N, C-alpha and C positions, 0 to 999 in steps of 0.2 A: 695929821694923826688920824682924824676920823676919816678921809680917805682911803689911808691904808687898812685900818679898823674894816670899813665895808667892803673892797678887796679881797681881804682872807675871808669874809664870812660869801662872798658870793665863790671864791676859789674852794670853799669845803662844800658849797651847796653843788658845784660843779662834780666834785670828786665824789660824792655821795650817788647821783645821777647817773654817773659814769659806774660806779660799784652795780646799783641797779639794774642800769642796763646789762652788763655783763651776765649778772642773776640771771636777767632774764632768758637772756641766750643759751644761757646753758640749762635750763631748764626747757626750754624750747627742744635743744638738742638731745637731752639725755630721756626728758620724760614724754615729748612730743605734744606738749602743750600748744596751743595757737600764744600770738604773744600777749591778747588777752587773758588770756586764762590762766599765764605766767606773771602779768601781772598783778590780777585777785588774786592768786596766791599768795604774793610777795606782802600785799596791801593788807590781805585778811588775817595772814600771822602775824603781822607788827601791830594791827590793832588787836588780836586775842591776846599776846603776850604783853601788850601797851611798853613797844619797845619801838626803836626806830626803824626804818624801811633798811636803812645802810647795814646797821648789825644781824637782819633775816638775812639780805643779804650777802654778805659777808660768809654767814655759815651756811649757805647755799654753794658758794664758792668753795671753800671749805671741806662739805662733803663730797665733792667732784674733783676734787684735787687728787693728779693722775698719780703724784708722791706716795699717795697713801699716810698721810702727815693727818 
């Protein structure tokens, strides 16, 4: 039971890291930021708004969604 919970936590963390990584790639491609600048942008917005980095990353990805949603 404990191993399953640990596995679930690690899986969630990995998904968050992938989301942040995709958002950084988007900032690099769309805004011409360096990787360090993109990382700092996400971190600073998360701290300033007291939200999780994954939430900020999802907003970034949603704002550059080519389908216009």
